[in-house]
N, C-alpha and C positions, 0 to 999 in steps of 0.2 A: 168646847172641850179643847184643851191644849194637847197637841200630839207632838212628841219629840222622838227622833231616832238618834241613837248614839252608839258608838262602839265601846265595849267593855274591854279595857286595855289588857288586863292580865289573862282573861279567859278566851280572848279572840271570838267572843260572841257579840251579837248586836242586841240592843234593848230598845223597845218601843215603850215610851212612857205616856200614859193617858191620865193626865192630871196626877193623882197620887198612886196610880196603879202601874205596874211594870210587867212587861211580857218579854222574855228572852227568846232569841232566835239564833240558829247556827250560822247564818250568813246575812249579809246586807240585803241580798236579793229577797230572802224570805221576809225580812223585816219590812222592806218597801212594799212587797206584795200584800202583806197583811194591812199595812197602813192605807194602801190604795183601796182595798176592798172595804175597809172600815169607813173611809171618807166617802166613798160612793154610797154606802148604806146610810150614812148620816145625812147626806145631801139629797137622797131620794125623796120623792114626794110621799107623804104619809097621810092617809085619810082615816078618819074615825069610822068604825062600823056604822052602818045605816041606823041601827037601833039607838046608838049613843048620839048620833047627830040630831035625831028628832027630839031627844030628851034635852039636849043642849040648846036647841033652837027655840 
C-alpha cells in the first residue's frame, strides 16, 4: 500500500492518500499520527484463528 502525506494548498489541511483513498486532517501532526498508527498496524504480526489454521494445513 502506498501512503502519501501532502498539504492541501488552499484549505490549509493535510491529506493522507492510501492508494486511491484520501483522508483529510486539520494539521500535519494529525496526519502523521494517523499514518504512524496505520503503518504499525500494517506491519504488526497477524495470525489466523486456530480453526482456520487447521483447515489450511
